[in-house]
C-alpha positions in Angstrom: -8.9 51.8 20.8 -9.0 49.8 17.7 -10.3 46.3 18.3 -8.4 43.2 16.5 -9.9 39.9 15.8 -7.5 37.0 16.5 -7.0 33.2 16.6 -4.7 31.8 18.5 -3.0 28.3 20.2 -3.4 28.3 23.7 -0.8 26.3 26.2 -2.9 23.3 25.6 -2.7 23.3 21.8 -6.4 24.4 21.4 -7.5 27.2 18.8 -8.4 30.1 20.2 -10.5 33.1 18.3 -11.8 35.9 19.9 -11.3 39.9 20.1 -8.6 42.2 21.6 -8.2 45.8 22.3 -4.8 47.2 21.7 -3.2 51.0 20.8 -1.9 49.3 17.5 -1.6 46.1 15.6 1.7 45.4 17.5 0.4 46.5 21.0 -2.5 43.7 20.1 -0.1 40.9 19.8 2.2 41.6 22.2 -1.2 41.6 24.6 -1.6 37.8 23.6 2.1 37.0 24.2 1.7 37.5 27.4 -1.2 35.7 28.0 0.1 32.8 26.9 -0.9 32.4 23.5 0.8 31.5 20.2 -1.1 34.0 17.7 -1.8 32.3 14.0 -3.6 35.2 12.9 -4.7 39.0 13.7 -6.1 41.5 11.9 -8.2 44.6 12.5 -11.7 43.9 13.4 -13.7 45.3 10.0 -10.4 44.5 7.7 -11.8 42.4 4.5 -11.0 38.5 5.0 -7.3 37.4 4.0 -6.6 36.1 0.6 -7.1 32.2 0.8 -4.3 30.1 -1.2 -7.0 27.5 -2.8 -9.3 29.9 -3.7 -7.7 32.9 -4.3 -5.3 30.7 -7.3 -2.0 31.1 -5.0 -0.9 27.6 -5.2 1.8 25.4 -2.8 4.5 25.9 -5.9 3.8 29.2 -6.0 4.6 29.6 -2.0 7.9 27.8 -2.7 8.5 30.3 -5.6 7.6 33.2 -3.3 10.2 31.7 -0.3 13.4 30.9 -2.6 13.3 34.0 -4.6 12.7 36.2 -1.5 15.5 34.2 0.3 17.9 34.3 -2.8 17.3 38.2 -2.8 18.1 38.9 1.2 20.7 36.7 0.9 22.4 38.7 -1.7 22.1 41.8 0.7 18.9 43.3 -0.6 16.5 44.9 2.3 13.6 43.1 2.5 11.5 46.3 1.1 13.6 45.9 -1.6 13.5 42.5 -2.2 9.7 42.9 -2.2 9.3 45.0 -4.7 11.2 43.2 -7.1 9.4 40.2 -6.4 6.2 42.1 -7.4 8.0 42.8 -10.7 8.9 39.2 -11.5 6.0 37.9 -10.2 2.9 37.0 -13.0 -0.2 35.8 -11.2 -2.3 38.9 -10.2 -3.7 37.4 -7.2 -0.2 37.3 -5.4 1.3 40.2 -7.0 -1.4 41.9 -4.8 -1.1 39.8 -1.8 3.4 40.6 -2.3 1.9 44.5 -2.1 0.0 44.4 0.5 2.7 42.8 2.4 5.4 45.6 1.1 2.8 48.2 2.3 2.5 46.6 5.7 6.8 46.1 6.2 7.2 50.1 4.7 4.3 51.2 7.1 6.5 50.0 10.2 5.4 46.5 10.8 7.4 43.2 11.1 7.2 40.6 8.4 5.9 38.4 10.3 2.9 40.8 11.4 2.1 41.4 7.9 2.0 37.8 6.7 -0.2 37.1 10.1 -3.0 38.5 7.9 -2.9 35.4 5.6 -3.1 32.4 7.6 -4.9 30.2 4.9 -1.7 31.0 3.0 1.0 31.1 5.3 1.0 28.1 7.6 1.6 28.6 11.3 5.3 26.7 11.0 5.9 29.2 8.4 5.0 32.5 10.5 6.5 31.0 13.7 9.9 30.5 11.6 9.8 34.4 10.1 8.9 35.5 14.0 11.9 33.6 14.9 14.4 34.5 12.1 13.4 38.3 12.7 14.3 37.8 15.9 17.5 36.2 15.8 18.7 38.5 12.8 19.0 35.6 10.8 15.4 36.1 8.6 17.7 35.3 5.3 18.6 31.8 7.0 15.2 30.8 8.2 13.8 31.8 4.7 16.3 29.2 3.0 15.6 26.6 5.4 11.7 27.1 4.6 12.5 27.2 1.1 14.3 23.6 1.5 12.1 22.4 3.5 9.0 23.5 0.7 11.0 21.9 -1.6 11.6 18.3 -0.3 7.6 18.6 0.7 6.6 18.8 -2.9 9.0 16.6 -3.7 7.6 13.8 -1.6 4.0 14.5 -2.4 4.8 14.7 -6.0 6.5 10.8 -5.1 3.6 9.5 -3.8 1.1 11.0 -6.1 2.8 9.5 -9.0 2.4 6.0 -7.5 -1.0 7.1 -7.4 -1.9 8.3 -10.7 -1.1 5.6 -12.8 -3.5 3.1 -10.7 -6.7 5.4 -11.0 -6.3 6.1 -14.4 -6.5 2.7 -15.4 -9.6 2.4 -13.0 -11.1 5.1 -14.1 -10.9 4.3 -17.7 -12.2 0.7 -17.1 -15.4 2.3 -15.2 -16.2 4.2 -18.2 -15.5 1.8 -20.7 -18.2 -0.2 -18.4 -20.8 2.4 -18.4 -20.6 2.7 -22.2 -21.0 -1.2 -22.7 -23.8 -1.4 -19.9 -26.0 1.8 -21.4 -25.2 1.7 -24.7 -24.1 -1.9 -26.1 -26.0 -3.7 -23.9 -29.5 -2.4 -24.3 -29.1 -3.2 -28.5 -28.0 -6.7 -27.7 -30.8 -7.4 -25.3 -33.1 -6.6 -27.6 -31.2 -8.4 -30.4 -31.2 -11.4 -27.7 -34.6 -11.4 -27.0 -36.2 -11.6 -30.6 -34.1 -14.7 -31.2 -34.5 -16.3 -27.8 -31.0 -17.2 -26.9 -30.6 -18.5 -23.7 -28.3 -16.2 -21.9 -25.5 -17.7 -19.5 -25.5 -15.9 -15.9 -22.5 -13.2 -16.5 -25.4 -11.9 -19.4 -28.0 -12.0 -17.2 -26.1 -9.8 -14.5 -24.8 -7.7 -17.1 -28.5 -6.9 -18.6 -29.9 -6.9 -14.5 -27.0 -3.9 -14.8 -28.0 -2.1 -17.6 -31.5 -2.2 -16.9 -31.1 -0.6 -13.4 -28.5 2.1 -14.5 -31.1 3.0 -17.4 -34.2 3.1 -15.4 -33.4 3.8 -11.9 -30.4 6.2 -13.2 -31.4 8.6 -10.3 -30.9 5.9 -7.6 -27.4 5.2 -9.0 -26.5 8.7 -8.7 -28.5 9.5 -5.8 -27.6 6.6 -3.5 -24.1 6.9 -3.4 -24.4 10.5 -3.4 -26.3 10.5 0.1 -24.0 8.3 1.5 -21.3 9.9 0.3 -22.3 13.3 2.1 -23.4 11.5 5.0 -19.8 9.6 5.1 -18.0 13.2 4.9 -20.4 14.3 7.5 -19.7 11.4 10.0 -15.8 11.7 9.3 -15.5 15.1 10.3 -16.0 13.8 13.7 -13.4 13.0 16.0 -14.9 9.6 16.3 -15.5 9.3 12.4 -12.2 10.9 12.0 -10.5 8.1 14.5 -11.9 5.2 13.1 -11.1 6.3 9.9 -7.6 6.6 10.6 -7.1 3.5 12.5 -8.7 1.5 9.5 -6.4 3.0 6.8 -3.3 2.5 9.4 -4.1 -1.1 9.3 -4.3 -1.5 5.3 -1.6 -3.8 3.9 1.0 -1.6 2.4 -1.4 1.8 2.5 -0.8 1.5 6.2 2.4 1.6 6.6 3.1 4.6 3.8 0.4 7.0 5.4 2.4 6.3 8.6 5.6 7.4 7.4 4.6 9.6 5.3 3.2 11.5 8.5 6.3 10.8 10.4 8.2 12.5 7.3 6.5 15.3 7.7 6.9 15.5 11.9 10.0 15.1 12.1 11.0 17.7 9.3 8.9 20.3 10.6 10.0 19.7 14.3 13.4 19.7 12.8 12.7 23.2 11.2 11.3 24.5 14.4 13.7 23.4 16.5 17.0 25.1 14.6 15.0 28.2 13.9 15.2 28.7 17.7 11.6 28.3 18.3 10.6 27.2 21.6 9.8 23.1 21.7 6.3 23.5 23.0 5.5 25.7 20.5 6.8 23.7 18.1 5.2 20.7 18.9 1.6 22.7 18.9 2.4 23.6 15.7 3.5 20.2 14.5 0.2 19.4 15.8 -1.5 21.3 13.4 1.2 19.8 10.3 -0.6 16.7 10.5 -4.3 15.6 8.9 -4.1 12.2 11.2 -5.9 12.8 14.4 -4.3 9.8 15.6 -1.0 12.1 15.8 -2.4 15.0 16.6 -4.1 13.2 20.2 0.1 12.0 20.4 1.6 15.9 19.9 -1.1 16.8 22.1 0.1 14.4 24.6 3.9 15.2 24.2 2.8 19.0 24.7 1.2 18.2 27.9 4.3 16.3 29.5 6.9 18.4 28.5 4.6 21.3 29.6 4.9 19.5 33.1 8.8 19.1 32.9 9.1 15.5 31.1 12.0 15.0 28.4 10.8 15.4 24.7 12.2 11.8 24.2 9.6 10.6 27.1 6.4 10.9 25.4 7.9 9.3 22.2 9.1 6.5 23.9 6.1 5.4 25.4 3.5 6.0 22.9 3.2 3.0 20.2 1.7 5.2 17.7 5.8 6.1 17.1 7.9 4.0 16.0 11.1 3.0 18.6 13.8 5.1 17.1 12.0 8.0 17.0 12.0 8.3 21.0 16.1 6.9 21.1 17.3 9.5 18.2 15.0 12.4 20.2 16.5 11.5 23.5 20.7 11.0 21.9 19.6 14.6 20.7 18.4 16.1 23.5 22.0 14.6 25.2 24.1 16.2 23.4 22.2 19.2 22.6 21.7 18.2 19.1 18.0 18.1 18.6 17.7 19.8 15.3 20.2 17.2 13.9 18.5 14.3 15.3 15.5 15.0 13.7 16.7 15.9 10.7 18.3 12.4 10.8 15.6 10.9 11.8 13.4 12.8 8.8 15.8 11.3 6.3 15.3 7.8 7.5 11.4 8.0 7.7 11.7 9.8 4.0 13.5 6.3 2.8 11.3 4.0 4.4 8.6 6.2 2.8 10.0 5.6 -0.2 10.7 2.0 0.1 7.0 1.5 0.9 6.1 3.3 -2.1 8.8 1.4 -4.4 7.0 -1.9 -3.3 3.6 -0.2 -3.6 4.3 0.8 -7.8 5.9 -3.0 -7.5 2.6 -4.4 -6.4 0.1 -2.0 -8.5 1.4 -3.2 -11.8 0.4 -6.9 -11.7 -2.8 -6.2 -9.9 -4.1 -3.6 -12.5 -3.9 -6.2 -15.0 -6.0 -8.4 -13.0 -8.1 -6.2 -12.6 -8.4 -5.2 -16.2 -8.4 -8.8 -17.1 -11.0 -9.9 -14.9 -13.1 -6.7 -15.9 -12.6 -7.4 -19.7 -12.8 -10.8 -19.5 -16.3 -10.6 -17.5 -17.7 -8.8 -20.5 -16.4 -10.0 -23.2 -17.9 -13.7 -21.4 -21.3 -11.7 -21.2 -21.0 -10.2 -24.6 -19.9 -12.4 -26.6 -21.1 -16.0 -25.6 -24.5 -15.3 -26.0 -23.6 -14.1 -29.5 -21.6 -16.7 -30.1 -24.3 -19.6 -29.4 -26.4 -17.3 -31.9 -24.1 -17.5 -34.7 -24.2 -21.5 -34.2 -27.4 -21.9 -34.9 -27.6 -20.7 -38.3 
């Protein structure tokens, strides 16, 4: 009997890997479902690794376009297999063509669409697989794919807003850093020689600049090596639970940036939950998937706690109301959604509310960054001007 390697979520939300024997992939999948597992990926032992979204060059934008085009064709009345075949002709990226071709072969071979996508967990996240599975079970795959495409579009738009707000300061600070390095390593050594020859009395800023220049030129390996070593150690420490928690707590306490992280995380998790609940995914499974949708360990732990309470019979609004990481409006709106039977609508409204709040934080950040950047530029340029020009002025005044 064939053996299949799997990666699943258990009822506590923990990721479990292992092997299972089954007559077919579908049989193995059913066995895992009977054990109460939520299947993330399943492939026959010995199969090649699934295509990875980053290493294969399949970007998030590619996933958005794939979903949108597939949704449009299926809504128009095409079968899934025909839609995949046409999609191959429209795609230009070789790796994406290869993936779609493999998915089409699996579908024509009798596998469900969800089973075909499960082979590529790094391209299709758990929320994608869960919704496709729910869409196939309900016969509303076209509707689900349309909602998925809308959700991916909104996520991309929201990420671009945040990225846009941070790009300008990053470029300015990077440019200032590059100019400073050139001045310190190229200009200052030549001026130092000149100052020494004429015995010019150097002010404090110039002495600091010369000391930095000597350090970067004579001990460049320390200047590069020490930050690299500390960076590697920090990244390793950050991967530990303690490190993740401390970093998350520190970032959340920062002015402006903290609220931005909080609101953007709430946007993603409420939108994810809304999409899953509206798609017919069981609430416990939806919570486990939403838990993985965020990289913030504080929210991960909060969702794990919520899943445990829901499993014990508590209403979803209960853990959302008592955990301080969630704003009061979240618990209140979820309670209203549960009472009216419109939980999905309440979650969509919450997502829109948090997105509005995040947009306000982004605008505040953008407004504050420009004068802050000007101050930093002024201080940096002022320091360089004083350090370089004051000794030159003293030198010229001697003649």
